[in-house]
All heavy atoms as TSV, in Angstrom:
chain	resi	resn	atom	element	x	y	z
A	1	ARG	N	N	-15.226	-44.488	-34.243
A	1	ARG	CA	C	-14.252	-43.443	-33.971
A	1	ARG	C	C	-14.512	-42.222	-34.834
A	1	ARG	O	O	-13.617	-41.724	-35.479
A	1	ARG	CB	C	-12.855	-43.974	-34.187
A	1	ARG	CG	C	-12.453	-45.050	-33.237
A	1	ARG	CD	C	-11.062	-45.584	-33.492
A	1	ARG	NE	N	-10.276	-44.732	-34.326
A	1	ARG	CZ	C	-8.978	-44.558	-34.257
A	1	ARG	NH1	N	-8.295	-45.229	-33.362
A	1	ARG	NH2	N	-8.334	-43.771	-35.057
A	2	GLY	N	N	-15.744	-41.745	-34.892
A	2	GLY	CA	C	-16.050	-40.546	-35.638
A	2	GLY	C	C	-16.143	-40.722	-37.133
A	2	GLY	O	O	-16.228	-39.760	-37.863
A	3	ARG	N	N	-16.112	-41.952	-37.611
A	3	ARG	CA	C	-16.183	-42.190	-39.053
A	3	ARG	C	C	-17.628	-42.469	-39.455
A	3	ARG	O	O	-18.381	-43.065	-38.706
A	3	ARG	CB	C	-15.313	-43.362	-39.437
A	3	ARG	CG	C	-13.855	-43.117	-39.111
A	3	ARG	CD	C	-13.032	-44.270	-39.468
A	3	ARG	NE	N	-12.366	-43.972	-40.721
A	3	ARG	CZ	C	-11.571	-44.785	-41.352
A	3	ARG	NH1	N	-11.338	-45.975	-40.866
A	3	ARG	NH2	N	-10.991	-44.444	-42.472
A	4	VAL	N	N	-17.969	-42.046	-40.647
A	4	VAL	CA	C	-19.299	-42.286	-41.183
A	4	VAL	C	C	-19.221	-43.445	-42.167
A	4	VAL	O	O	-18.389	-43.451	-43.069
A	4	VAL	CB	C	-19.843	-41.033	-41.911
A	4	VAL	CG1	C	-21.190	-41.310	-42.536
A	4	VAL	CG2	C	-19.925	-39.863	-40.945
A	5	ALA	N	N	-20.089	-44.421	-41.977
A	5	ALA	CA	C	-20.145	-45.547	-42.914
A	5	ALA	C	C	-21.132	-45.213	-44.029
A	5	ALA	O	O	-22.207	-44.666	-43.776
A	5	ALA	CB	C	-20.589	-46.809	-42.185
A	6	PHE	N	N	-20.736	-45.540	-45.241
A	6	PHE	CA	C	-21.590	-45.349	-46.401
A	6	PHE	C	C	-21.899	-46.700	-47.022
A	6	PHE	O	O	-21.034	-47.567	-47.083
A	6	PHE	CB	C	-20.880	-44.530	-47.498
A	6	PHE	CG	C	-20.654	-43.093	-47.159
A	6	PHE	CD1	C	-19.440	-42.676	-46.656
A	6	PHE	CD2	C	-21.643	-42.151	-47.376
A	6	PHE	CE1	C	-19.203	-41.353	-46.363
A	6	PHE	CE2	C	-21.423	-40.820	-47.089
A	6	PHE	CZ	C	-20.201	-40.420	-46.586
A	7	VAL	N	N	-23.107	-46.838	-47.493
A	7	VAL	CA	C	-23.464	-47.930	-48.387
A	7	VAL	C	C	-23.861	-47.239	-49.680
A	7	VAL	O	O	-24.777	-46.409	-49.697
A	7	VAL	CB	C	-24.629	-48.787	-47.843
A	7	VAL	CG1	C	-24.985	-49.868	-48.827
A	7	VAL	CG2	C	-24.272	-49.368	-46.495
A	8	VAL	N	N	-23.132	-47.530	-50.756
A	8	VAL	CA	C	-23.329	-46.811	-52.015
A	8	VAL	C	C	-23.714	-47.792	-53.103
A	8	VAL	O	O	-23.097	-48.845	-53.257
A	8	VAL	CB	C	-22.039	-46.059	-52.434
A	8	VAL	CG1	C	-22.244	-45.324	-53.743
A	8	VAL	CG2	C	-21.611	-45.104	-51.335
A	9	GLU	N	N	-24.735	-47.409	-53.854
A	9	GLU	CA	C	-25.120	-48.185	-55.027
A	9	GLU	C	C	-25.076	-47.241	-56.225
A	9	GLU	O	O	-25.496	-46.086	-56.125
A	9	GLU	CB	C	-26.521	-48.768	-54.857
A	9	GLU	CG	C	-26.898	-49.700	-55.973
A	9	GLU	CD	C	-28.133	-50.528	-55.667
A	9	GLU	OE1	O	-28.749	-50.342	-54.614
A	9	GLU	OE2	O	-28.462	-51.369	-56.511
A	10	ILE	N	N	-24.558	-47.730	-57.336
A	10	ILE	CA	C	-24.461	-46.924	-58.549
A	10	ILE	C	C	-25.439	-47.491	-59.571
A	10	ILE	O	O	-25.447	-48.683	-59.844
A	10	ILE	CB	C	-23.028	-46.943	-59.100
A	10	ILE	CG1	C	-22.078	-46.345	-58.063
A	10	ILE	CG2	C	-22.941	-46.198	-60.429
A	10	ILE	CD1	C	-20.622	-46.479	-58.385
A	11	LYS	N	N	-26.261	-46.601	-60.095
A	11	LYS	CA	C	-27.256	-46.975	-61.103
A	11	LYS	C	C	-27.041	-46.116	-62.345
A	11	LYS	O	O	-26.744	-44.932	-62.237
A	11	LYS	CB	C	-28.680	-46.726	-60.580
A	11	LYS	CG	C	-29.054	-47.533	-59.360
A	11	LYS	CD	C	-29.368	-48.927	-59.770
A	11	LYS	CE	C	-29.981	-49.710	-58.620
A	11	LYS	NZ	N	-30.298	-51.066	-58.996
A	12	SER	N	N	-27.232	-46.696	-63.510
A	12	SER	CA	C	-27.061	-45.927	-64.743
A	12	SER	C	C	-28.361	-45.271	-65.205
A	12	SER	O	O	-28.378	-44.565	-66.201
A	12	SER	CB	C	-26.519	-46.831	-65.853
A	12	SER	OG	O	-27.432	-47.867	-66.125
A	13	LYS	N	N	-29.430	-45.441	-64.451
A	13	LYS	CA	C	-30.737	-44.916	-64.848
A	13	LYS	C	C	-30.879	-43.427	-64.566
A	13	LYS	O	O	-30.268	-42.890	-63.651
A	13	LYS	CB	C	-31.842	-45.666	-64.101
A	13	LYS	CG	C	-31.914	-47.127	-64.469
A	13	LYS	CD	C	-32.955	-47.844	-63.646
A	13	LYS	CE	C	-34.329	-47.552	-64.225
A	13	LYS	NZ	N	-35.363	-48.392	-63.583
A	14	LYS	N	N	-31.717	-42.790	-65.336
A	14	LYS	CA	C	-32.026	-41.380	-65.126
A	14	LYS	C	C	-33.210	-41.203	-64.173
A	14	LYS	O	O	-33.290	-40.230	-63.448
A	14	LYS	CB	C	-32.315	-40.696	-66.457
A	14	LYS	CG	C	-32.499	-39.201	-66.320
A	14	LYS	CD	C	-32.360	-38.516	-67.641
A	14	LYS	CE	C	-32.615	-37.039	-67.548
A	14	LYS	NZ	N	-31.580	-36.294	-66.870
A	15	ASN	N	N	-34.144	-42.153	-64.187
A	15	ASN	CA	C	-35.325	-42.072	-63.332
A	15	ASN	C	C	-35.446	-43.361	-62.518
A	15	ASN	O	O	-35.835	-44.392	-63.045
A	15	ASN	CB	C	-36.584	-41.867	-64.175
A	15	ASN	CG	C	-36.543	-40.565	-64.936
A	15	ASN	OD1	O	-36.364	-39.518	-64.354
A	15	ASN	ND2	N	-36.678	-40.643	-66.248
A	16	LEU	N	N	-35.103	-43.278	-61.246
A	16	LEU	CA	C	-35.149	-44.450	-60.386
A	16	LEU	C	C	-36.580	-44.748	-59.960
A	16	LEU	O	O	-37.380	-43.828	-59.754
A	16	LEU	CB	C	-34.289	-44.239	-59.148
A	16	LEU	CG	C	-32.801	-44.036	-59.381
A	16	LEU	CD1	C	-32.095	-43.802	-58.056
A	16	LEU	CD2	C	-32.199	-45.223	-60.100
A	17	THR	N	N	-36.868	-46.018	-59.788
A	17	THR	CA	C	-38.175	-46.445	-59.288
A	17	THR	C	C	-38.003	-47.034	-57.889
A	17	THR	O	O	-36.883	-47.253	-57.428
A	17	THR	CB	C	-38.800	-47.506	-60.209
A	17	THR	OG1	O	-37.985	-48.687	-60.152
A	17	THR	CG2	C	-38.895	-47.014	-61.651
A	18	VAL	N	N	-39.096	-47.316	-57.240
A	18	VAL	CA	C	-39.069	-47.928	-55.910
A	18	VAL	C	C	-38.296	-49.242	-55.946
A	18	VAL	O	O	-37.515	-49.544	-55.044
A	18	VAL	CB	C	-40.511	-48.152	-55.406
A	18	VAL	CG1	C	-40.526	-48.952	-54.117
A	18	VAL	CG2	C	-41.205	-46.829	-55.216
A	19	ASN	N	N	-38.482	-50.029	-56.986
A	19	ASN	CA	C	-37.788	-51.318	-57.099
A	19	ASN	C	C	-36.275	-51.160	-57.211
A	19	ASN	O	O	-35.532	-52.036	-56.791
A	19	ASN	CB	C	-38.308	-52.105	-58.299
A	19	ASN	CG	C	-39.733	-52.568	-58.095
A	19	ASN	OD1	O	-40.194	-52.706	-56.966
A	19	ASN	ND2	N	-40.433	-52.794	-59.185
A	20	ASP	N	N	-35.814	-50.055	-57.772
A	20	ASP	CA	C	-34.372	-49.825	-57.918
A	20	ASP	C	C	-33.671	-49.647	-56.579
A	20	ASP	O	O	-32.455	-49.797	-56.490
A	20	ASP	CB	C	-34.110	-48.586	-58.782
A	20	ASP	CG	C	-34.549	-48.767	-60.212
A	20	ASP	OD1	O	-34.376	-49.870	-60.743
A	20	ASP	OD2	O	-35.079	-47.799	-60.785
A	21	LEU	N	N	-34.419	-49.329	-55.540
A	21	LEU	CA	C	-33.835	-49.037	-54.236
A	21	LEU	C	C	-34.015	-50.177	-53.238
A	21	LEU	O	O	-33.646	-50.048	-52.071
A	21	LEU	CB	C	-34.457	-47.752	-53.674
A	21	LEU	CG	C	-34.333	-46.529	-54.581
A	21	LEU	CD1	C	-35.086	-45.357	-53.987
A	21	LEU	CD2	C	-32.891	-46.177	-54.832
A	22	SER	N	N	-34.542	-51.294	-53.683
A	22	SER	CA	C	-34.872	-52.389	-52.758
A	22	SER	C	C	-33.640	-52.955	-52.045
A	22	SER	O	O	-33.707	-53.289	-50.858
A	22	SER	CB	C	-35.636	-53.493	-53.484
A	22	SER	OG	O	-34.838	-54.054	-54.505
A	23	ALA	N	N	-32.516	-53.059	-52.717
A	23	ALA	CA	C	-31.314	-53.603	-52.077
A	23	ALA	C	C	-30.846	-52.697	-50.941
A	23	ALA	O	O	-30.477	-53.179	-49.862
A	23	ALA	CB	C	-30.210	-53.792	-53.104
A	24	LEU	N	N	-30.874	-51.385	-51.154
A	24	LEU	CA	C	-30.453	-50.468	-50.096
A	24	LEU	C	C	-31.423	-50.491	-48.925
A	24	LEU	O	O	-31.028	-50.298	-47.772
A	24	LEU	CB	C	-30.315	-49.048	-50.638
A	24	LEU	CG	C	-29.035	-48.764	-51.406
A	24	LEU	CD1	C	-29.012	-47.335	-51.904
A	24	LEU	CD2	C	-27.812	-49.036	-50.567
A	25	ARG	N	N	-32.681	-50.717	-49.196
A	25	ARG	CA	C	-33.654	-50.828	-48.103
A	25	ARG	C	C	-33.346	-52.046	-47.237
A	25	ARG	O	O	-33.441	-51.988	-46.018
A	25	ARG	CB	C	-35.064	-50.901	-48.659
A	25	ARG	CG	C	-35.524	-49.579	-49.201
A	25	ARG	CD	C	-37.014	-49.536	-49.498
A	25	ARG	NE	N	-37.373	-48.177	-49.810
A	25	ARG	CZ	C	-37.464	-47.692	-51.036
A	25	ARG	NH1	N	-37.252	-48.460	-52.072
A	25	ARG	NH2	N	-37.779	-46.427	-51.233
A	26	ARG	N	N	-32.969	-53.143	-47.852
A	26	ARG	CA	C	-32.638	-54.353	-47.096
A	26	ARG	C	C	-31.361	-54.169	-46.265
A	26	ARG	O	O	-31.242	-54.701	-45.174
A	26	ARG	CB	C	-32.485	-55.547	-48.034
A	26	ARG	CG	C	-33.813	-56.031	-48.592
A	26	ARG	CD	C	-33.678	-57.359	-49.303
A	26	ARG	NE	N	-32.676	-57.375	-50.357
A	26	ARG	CZ	C	-32.897	-57.052	-51.621
A	26	ARG	NH1	N	-34.100	-56.680	-52.024
A	26	ARG	NH2	N	-31.925	-57.106	-52.506
A	27	VAL	N	N	-30.424	-53.412	-46.768
A	27	VAL	CA	C	-29.157	-53.181	-46.068
A	27	VAL	C	C	-29.373	-52.425	-44.755
A	27	VAL	O	O	-28.622	-52.596	-43.800
A	27	VAL	CB	C	-28.180	-52.409	-46.987
A	27	VAL	CG1	C	-27.020	-51.832	-46.218
A	27	VAL	CG2	C	-27.688	-53.315	-48.087
A	28	ALA	N	N	-30.407	-51.634	-44.684
A	28	ALA	CA	C	-30.664	-50.833	-43.483
A	28	ALA	C	C	-30.811	-51.705	-42.239
A	28	ALA	O	O	-30.451	-51.282	-41.140
A	28	ALA	CB	C	-31.912	-49.982	-43.680
A	29	ASP	N	N	-31.319	-52.911	-42.388
A	29	ASP	CA	C	-31.465	-53.806	-41.238
A	29	ASP	C	C	-30.110	-54.216	-40.668
A	29	ASP	O	O	-29.945	-54.323	-39.459
A	29	ASP	CB	C	-32.246	-55.063	-41.630
A	29	ASP	CG	C	-33.690	-54.761	-41.996
A	29	ASP	OD1	O	-34.218	-53.735	-41.511
A	29	ASP	OD2	O	-34.282	-55.535	-42.768
A	30	ASP	N	N	-29.145	-54.450	-41.538
A	30	ASP	CA	C	-27.815	-54.897	-41.112
A	30	ASP	C	C	-26.884	-53.753	-40.714
A	30	ASP	O	O	-25.990	-53.933	-39.893
A	30	ASP	CB	C	-27.148	-55.714	-42.214
A	30	ASP	CG	C	-27.893	-57.005	-42.497
A	30	ASP	OD1	O	-28.448	-57.594	-41.551
A	30	ASP	OD2	O	-27.907	-57.422	-43.669
A	31	PHE	N	N	-27.092	-52.586	-41.304
A	31	PHE	CA	C	-26.229	-51.430	-41.047
A	31	PHE	C	C	-27.081	-50.185	-40.799
A	31	PHE	O	O	-27.105	-49.250	-41.601
A	31	PHE	CB	C	-25.289	-51.189	-42.236
A	31	PHE	CG	C	-24.418	-52.358	-42.561
A	31	PHE	CD1	C	-24.766	-53.243	-43.573
A	31	PHE	CD2	C	-23.256	-52.588	-41.851
A	31	PHE	CE1	C	-23.973	-54.331	-43.878
A	31	PHE	CE2	C	-22.449	-53.672	-42.140
A	31	PHE	CZ	C	-22.810	-54.551	-43.153
A	32	PRO	N	N	-27.789	-50.139	-39.687
A	32	PRO	CA	C	-28.741	-49.046	-39.454
A	32	PRO	C	C	-28.099	-47.665	-39.343
A	32	PRO	O	O	-28.760	-46.658	-39.597
A	32	PRO	CB	C	-29.434	-49.447	-38.151
A	32	PRO	CG	C	-28.507	-50.386	-37.489
A	32	PRO	CD	C	-27.760	-51.083	-38.584
A	33	GLU	N	N	-26.829	-47.591	-38.985
A	33	GLU	CA	C	-26.154	-46.299	-38.823
A	33	GLU	C	C	-25.539	-45.777	-40.126
A	33	GLU	O	O	-25.111	-44.629	-40.189
A	33	GLU	CB	C	-25.062	-46.410	-37.755
A	33	GLU	CG	C	-25.579	-46.825	-36.392
A	33	GLU	CD	C	-26.548	-45.816	-35.806
A	33	GLU	OE1	O	-26.297	-44.599	-35.954
A	33	GLU	OE2	O	-27.553	-46.238	-35.215
A	34	ALA	N	N	-25.469	-46.597	-41.137
A	34	ALA	CA	C	-24.802	-46.209	-42.386
A	34	ALA	C	C	-25.673	-45.267	-43.210
A	34	ALA	O	O	-26.896	-45.409	-43.263
A	34	ALA	CB	C	-24.472	-47.448	-43.211
A	35	ARG	N	N	-25.024	-44.321	-43.845
A	35	ARG	CA	C	-25.713	-43.473	-44.834
A	35	ARG	C	C	-25.863	-44.293	-46.099
A	35	ARG	O	O	-24.900	-44.888	-46.585
A	35	ARG	CB	C	-24.891	-42.222	-45.147
A	35	ARG	CG	C	-25.002	-41.154	-44.120
A	35	ARG	CD	C	-24.175	-39.943	-44.495
A	35	ARG	NE	N	-24.742	-39.187	-45.604
A	35	ARG	CZ	C	-24.186	-38.081	-46.109
A	35	ARG	NH1	N	-23.057	-37.627	-45.613
A	35	ARG	NH2	N	-24.761	-37.449	-47.112
A	36	ARG	N	N	-27.065	-44.322	-46.644
A	36	ARG	CA	C	-27.326	-45.075	-47.876
A	36	ARG	C	C	-27.451	-44.083	-49.025
A	36	ARG	O	O	-28.309	-43.215	-49.000
A	36	ARG	CB	C	-28.610	-45.890	-47.715
A	36	ARG	CG	C	-28.472	-46.960	-46.637
A	36	ARG	CD	C	-29.774	-47.634	-46.331
A	36	ARG	NE	N	-30.693	-46.662	-45.753
A	36	ARG	CZ	C	-32.010	-46.756	-45.828
A	36	ARG	NH1	N	-32.586	-47.758	-46.435
A	36	ARG	NH2	N	-32.781	-45.842	-45.277
A	37	LEU	N	N	-26.558	-44.218	-50.002
A	37	LEU	CA	C	-26.515	-43.307	-51.140
A	37	LEU	C	C	-26.665	-44.072	-52.443
A	37	LEU	O	O	-26.130	-45.181	-52.587
A	37	LEU	CB	C	-25.177	-42.569	-51.199
A	37	LEU	CG	C	-24.944	-41.396	-50.259
A	37	LEU	CD1	C	-24.839	-41.846	-48.834
A	37	LEU	CD2	C	-23.709	-40.650	-50.669
A	38	VAL	N	N	-27.365	-43.451	-53.378
A	38	VAL	CA	C	-27.441	-43.954	-54.748
A	38	VAL	C	C	-26.872	-42.868	-55.644
A	38	VAL	O	O	-27.293	-41.708	-55.571
A	38	VAL	CB	C	-28.890	-44.267	-55.178
A	38	VAL	CG1	C	-28.934	-44.719	-56.622
A	38	VAL	CG2	C	-29.514	-45.312	-54.279
A	39	LEU	N	N	-25.913	-43.231	-56.462
A	39	LEU	CA	C	-25.365	-42.317	-57.468
A	39	LEU	C	C	-25.942	-42.751	-58.797
A	39	LEU	O	O	-25.877	-43.930	-59.153
A	39	LEU	CB	C	-23.843	-42.389	-57.495
A	39	LEU	CG	C	-23.121	-42.238	-56.152
A	39	LEU	CD1	C	-21.623	-42.199	-56.374
A	39	LEU	CD2	C	-23.593	-41.044	-55.389
A	40	CYS	N	N	-26.518	-41.805	-59.526
A	40	CYS	CA	C	-27.217	-42.165	-60.761
A	40	CYS	C	C	-27.203	-40.988	-61.736
A	40	CYS	O	O	-26.466	-40.036	-61.562
A	40	CYS	CB	C	-28.652	-42.595	-60.430
A	40	CYS	SG	S	-29.628	-41.277	-59.668
A	41	GLN	N	N	-28.051	-41.064	-62.739
A	41	GLN	CA	C	-28.133	-40.033	-63.776
A	41	GLN	C	C	-29.263	-39.030	-63.534
A	41	GLN	O	O	-29.582	-38.240	-64.409
A	41	GLN	CB	C	-28.342	-40.704	-65.143
A	41	GLN	CG	C	-27.203	-41.599	-65.580
A	41	GLN	CD	C	-25.968	-40.806	-65.951
A	41	GLN	OE1	O	-26.042	-39.674	-66.403
A	41	GLN	NE2	N	-24.816	-41.397	-65.731
A	42	GLU	N	N	-29.900	-39.064	-62.356
A	42	GLU	CA	C	-30.969	-38.096	-62.077
A	42	GLU	C	C	-30.395	-36.679	-62.094
A	42	GLU	O	O	-29.205	-36.471	-61.856
A	42	GLU	CB	C	-31.656	-38.401	-60.746
A	42	GLU	CG	C	-32.527	-39.630	-60.828
A	42	GLU	CD	C	-33.544	-39.736	-59.704
A	42	GLU	OE1	O	-33.690	-38.794	-58.902
A	42	GLU	OE2	O	-34.202	-40.789	-59.633
A	43	ASP	N	N	-31.258	-35.703	-62.354
A	43	ASP	CA	C	-30.823	-34.319	-62.520
A	43	ASP	C	C	-30.488	-33.589	-61.224
A	43	ASP	O	O	-29.670	-32.685	-61.207
A	43	ASP	CB	C	-31.882	-33.516	-63.263
A	43	ASP	CG	C	-32.036	-33.974	-64.703
A	43	ASP	OD1	O	-31.038	-34.428	-65.300
A	43	ASP	OD2	O	-33.157	-33.891	-65.229
A	44	ARG	N	N	-31.154	-33.952	-60.123
A	44	ARG	CA	C	-30.923	-33.234	-58.865
A	44	ARG	C	C	-31.014	-34.190	-57.676
A	44	ARG	O	O	-31.657	-35.226	-57.752
A	44	ARG	CB	C	-31.866	-32.064	-58.717
A	44	ARG	CG	C	-33.298	-32.406	-58.744
A	44	ARG	CD	C	-34.168	-31.161	-58.748
A	44	ARG	NE	N	-35.135	-31.375	-59.827
A	44	ARG	CZ	C	-35.591	-30.460	-60.610
A	44	ARG	NH1	N	-35.214	-29.238	-60.472
A	44	ARG	NH2	N	-36.445	-30.736	-61.538
A	45	PRO	N	N	-30.377	-33.814	-56.579
A	45	PRO	CA	C	-30.391	-34.689	-55.404
A	45	PRO	C	C	-31.771	-34.711	-54.748
A	45	PRO	O	O	-32.553	-33.755	-54.875
A	45	PRO	CB	C	-29.354	-34.068	-54.479
A	45	PRO	CG	C	-29.176	-32.679	-54.939
A	45	PRO	CD	C	-29.566	-32.623	-56.380
A	46	ARG	N	N	-32.042	-35.799	-54.053
A	46	ARG	CA	C	-33.282	-35.922	-53.292
A	46	ARG	C	C	-33.074	-36.972	-52.212
A	46	ARG	O	O	-32.110	-37.725	-52.241
A	46	ARG	CB	C	-34.456	-36.299	-54.188
A	46	ARG	CG	C	-34.333	-37.662	-54.859
A	46	ARG	CD	C	-35.500	-37.906	-55.823
A	46	ARG	NE	N	-35.330	-39.120	-56.593
A	46	ARG	CZ	C	-35.852	-40.302	-56.267
A	46	ARG	NH1	N	-36.588	-40.422	-55.171
A	46	ARG	NH2	N	-35.647	-41.361	-57.021
A	47	ILE	N	N	-33.992	-36.984	-51.271
A	47	ILE	CA	C	-33.975	-37.985	-50.210
A	47	ILE	C	C	-35.325	-38.683	-50.229
A	47	ILE	O	O	-36.370	-38.023	-50.242
A	47	ILE	CB	C	-33.706	-37.340	-48.840
A	47	ILE	CG1	C	-32.347	-36.652	-48.844
A	47	ILE	CG2	C	-33.777	-38.387	-47.731
A	47	ILE	CD1	C	-32.024	-35.897	-47.576
A	48	THR	N	N	-35.293	-40.007	-50.221
A	48	THR	CA	C	-36.542	-40.769	-50.247
A	48	THR	C	C	-37.204	-40.743	-48.876
A	48	THR	O	O	-36.608	-40.323	-47.887
A	48	THR	CB	C	-36.291	-42.235	-50.662
A	48	THR	OG1	O	-35.530	-42.867	-49.633
A	48	THR	CG2	C	-35.578	-42.314	-51.998
A	49	GLU	N	N	-38.431	-41.239	-48.829
A	49	GLU	CA	C	-39.195	-41.257	-47.580
A	49	GLU	C	C	-38.533	-42.108	-46.496
A	49	GLU	O	O	-38.763	-41.894	-45.312
A	49	GLU	CB	C	-40.634	-41.732	-47.827
A	49	GLU	CG	C	-40.752	-43.188	-48.246
A	49	GLU	CD	C	-40.447	-43.463	-49.720
A	49	GLU	OE1	O	-40.336	-42.508	-50.518
A	49	GLU	OE2	O	-40.316	-44.648	-50.061
A	50	ASP	N	N	-37.683	-43.048	-46.892
A	50	ASP	CA	C	-36.987	-43.867	-45.903
A	50	ASP	C	C	-35.491	-43.518	-45.815
A	50	ASP	O	O	-34.666	-44.334	-45.444
A	50	ASP	CB	C	-37.208	-45.355	-46.137
A	50	ASP	CG	C	-36.865	-45.808	-47.530
A	50	ASP	OD1	O	-36.685	-44.948	-48.423
A	50	ASP	OD2	O	-36.765	-47.012	-47.747
A	51	ASN	N	N	-35.182	-42.274	-46.162
A	51	ASN	CA	C	-33.866	-41.675	-45.930
A	51	ASN	C	C	-32.735	-42.228	-46.804
A	51	ASN	O	O	-31.576	-42.213	-46.399
A	51	ASN	CB	C	-33.495	-41.768	-44.445
A	51	ASN	CG	C	-32.671	-40.583	-44.003
A	51	ASN	OD1	O	-32.841	-39.479	-44.508
A	51	ASN	ND2	N	-31.773	-40.802	-43.077
A	52	ILE	N	N	-33.041	-42.679	-47.994
A	52	ILE	CA	C	-32.009	-43.017	-48.971
A	52	ILE	C	C	-31.686	-41.739	-49.746
A	52	ILE	O	O	-32.592	-41.071	-50.250
A	52	ILE	CB	C	-32.469	-44.130	-49.935
A	52	ILE	CG1	C	-32.687	-45.434	-49.148
A	52	ILE	CG2	C	-31.439	-44.336	-51.053
A	52	ILE	CD1	C	-33.285	-46.556	-49.972
A	53	GLU	N	N	-30.425	-41.397	-49.810
A	53	GLU	CA	C	-30.001	-40.178	-50.494
A	53	GLU	C	C	-29.668	-40.500	-51.945
A	53	GLU	O	O	-28.822	-41.349	-52.219
A	53	GLU	CB	C	-28.790	-39.582	-49.790
A	53	GLU	CG	C	-29.071	-39.219	-48.335
A	53	GLU	CD	C	-27.833	-38.793	-47.600
A	53	GLU	OE1	O	-27.318	-37.689	-47.891
A	53	GLU	OE2	O	-27.370	-39.571	-46.743
A	54	VAL	N	N	-30.332	-39.816	-52.853
A	54	VAL	CA	C	-30.151	-40.025	-54.294
A	54	VAL	C	C	-29.429	-38.794	-54.839
A	54	VAL	O	O	-29.867	-37.665	-54.616
A	54	VAL	CB	C	-31.509	-40.211	-55.001
A	54	VAL	CG1	C	-31.327	-40.383	-56.495
A	54	VAL	CG2	C	-32.268	-41.397	-54.393
A	55	PHE	N	N	-28.313	-39.031	-55.540
A	55	PHE	CA	C	-27.515	-37.934	-56.071
A	55	PHE	C	C	-27.174	-38.157	-57.535
A	55	PHE	O	O	-26.932	-39.300	-57.946
A	55	PHE	CB	C	-26.165	-37.837	-55.335
A	55	PHE	CG	C	-26.257	-37.334	-53.933
A	55	PHE	CD1	C	-26.246	-38.221	-52.871
A	55	PHE	CD2	C	-26.327	-35.979	-53.672
A	55	PHE	CE1	C	-26.308	-37.775	-51.567
A	55	PHE	CE2	C	-26.388	-35.513	-52.368
A	55	PHE	CZ	C	-26.379	-36.416	-51.314
A	56	PRO	N	N	-27.091	-37.069	-58.315
A	56	PRO	CA	C	-26.411	-37.193	-59.604
A	56	PRO	C	C	-24.996	-37.688	-59.297
A	56	PRO	O	O	-24.394	-37.289	-58.289
A	56	PRO	CB	C	-26.396	-35.757	-60.139
A	56	PRO	CG	C	-27.499	-35.059	-59.415
A	56	PRO	CD	C	-27.557	-35.705	-58.060
A	57	TRP	N	N	-24.473	-38.540	-60.131
A	57	TRP	CA	C	-23.237	-39.257	-59.782
A	57	TRP	C	C	-22.081	-38.343	-59.375
A	57	TRP	O	O	-21.394	-38.603	-58.397
A	57	TRP	CB	C	-22.824	-40.215	-60.890
A	57	TRP	CG	C	-22.369	-39.542	-62.143
A	57	TRP	CD1	C	-23.133	-39.190	-63.206
A	57	TRP	CD2	C	-21.039	-39.122	-62.444
A	57	TRP	NE1	N	-22.366	-38.565	-64.161
A	57	TRP	CE2	C	-21.066	-38.519	-63.710
A	57	TRP	CE3	C	-19.833	-39.209	-61.769
A	57	TRP	CZ2	C	-19.938	-37.997	-64.325
A	57	TRP	CZ3	C	-18.699	-38.682	-62.379
A	57	TRP	CH2	C	-18.757	-38.095	-63.641
A	58	ALA	N	N	-21.853	-37.254	-60.103
A	58	ALA	CA	C	-20.706	-36.382	-59.795
A	58	ALA	C	C	-20.889	-35.701	-58.440
A	58	ALA	O	O	-19.942	-35.590	-57.656
A	58	ALA	CB	C	-20.513	-35.351	-60.893
A	59	GLU	N	N	-22.090	-35.294	-58.154
A	59	GLU	CA	C	-22.369	-34.655	-56.862
A	59	GLU	C	C	-22.238	-35.671	-55.719
A	59	GLU	O	O	-21.737	-35.353	-54.644
A	59	GLU	CB	C	-23.773	-34.053	-56.878
A	59	GLU	CG	C	-24.069	-33.171	-55.709
A	59	GLU	CD	C	-25.381	-32.439	-55.863
A	59	GLU	OE1	O	-25.841	-32.225	-57.000
A	59	GLU	OE2	O	-25.953	-32.063	-54.821
A	60	GLY	N	N	-22.666	-36.884	-55.961
A	60	GLY	CA	C	-22.543	-37.927	-54.960
A	60	GLY	C	C	-21.094	-38.241	-54.621
A	60	GLY	O	O	-20.752	-38.475	-53.457
A	61	ILE	N	N	-20.236	-38.229	-55.614
A	61	ILE	CA	C	-18.815	-38.468	-55.366
A	61	ILE	C	C	-18.256	-37.350	-54.479
A	61	ILE	O	O	-17.484	-37.607	-53.554
A	61	ILE	CB	C	-18.042	-38.586	-56.686
A	61	ILE	CG1	C	-18.423	-39.905	-57.361
A	61	ILE	CG2	C	-16.528	-38.510	-56.450
A	61	ILE	CD1	C	-17.895	-40.072	-58.759
A	62	GLU	N	N	-18.660	-36.127	-54.733
A	62	GLU	CA	C	-18.214	-35.006	-53.894
A	62	GLU	C	C	-18.672	-35.210	-52.450
A	62	GLU	O	O	-17.908	-34.943	-51.522
A	62	GLU	CB	C	-18.770	-33.686	-54.440
A	62	GLU	CG	C	-18.163	-33.248	-55.735
A	62	GLU	CD	C	-16.707	-32.843	-55.575
A	62	GLU	OE1	O	-16.342	-32.260	-54.533
A	62	GLU	OE2	O	-15.922	-33.116	-56.492
A	63	VAL	N	N	-19.892	-35.668	-52.246
A	63	VAL	CA	C	-20.409	-35.914	-50.900
A	63	VAL	C	C	-19.559	-36.972	-50.195
A	63	VAL	O	O	-19.182	-36.816	-49.034
A	63	VAL	CB	C	-21.886	-36.351	-50.950
A	63	VAL	CG1	C	-22.357	-36.890	-49.610
A	63	VAL	CG2	C	-22.759	-35.200	-51.401
A	64	ILE	N	N	-19.258	-38.046	-50.881
A	64	ILE	CA	C	-18.480	-39.138	-50.294
A	64	ILE	C	C	-17.073	-38.678	-49.932
A	64	ILE	O	O	-16.540	-39.034	-48.874
A	64	ILE	CB	C	-18.434	-40.339	-51.252
A	64	ILE	CG1	C	-19.834	-40.950	-51.370
A	64	ILE	CG2	C	-17.431	-41.382	-50.779
A	64	ILE	CD1	C	-19.984	-41.927	-52.513
A	65	LEU	N	N	-16.456	-37.888	-50.781
A	65	LEU	CA	C	-15.073	-37.468	-50.557
A	65	LEU	C	C	-14.924	-36.288	-49.592
A	65	LEU	O	O	-13.811	-35.998	-49.159
A	65	LEU	CB	C	-14.412	-37.122	-51.899
A	65	LEU	CG	C	-14.262	-38.296	-52.865
A	65	LEU	CD1	C	-13.649	-37.811	-54.163
A	65	LEU	CD2	C	-13.447	-39.413	-52.249
A	66	SER	N	N	-16.027	-35.641	-49.279
A	66	SER	CA	C	-15.921	-34.464	-48.382
A	66	SER	C	C	-15.943	-34.836	-46.922
A	66	SER	O	O	-16.207	-35.915	-46.520
A	66	SER	CB	C	-17.034	-33.486	-48.687
A	66	SER	OG	O	-18.292	-34.027	-48.363
């Protein structure tokens, strides 16, 4: 009904690695329509090659609430 599903993972790391995103990659099979977001300590937002959105935590919260 026009709602967007989010799958959100929170990490305390400043520099995420490929292994840090493995759980969200697995979730894509079960929830292909959901936006996958990671909130962490990185300095700026980015999108991975497989469409996982990585945000500094405060900016990510704004995205979720908007």
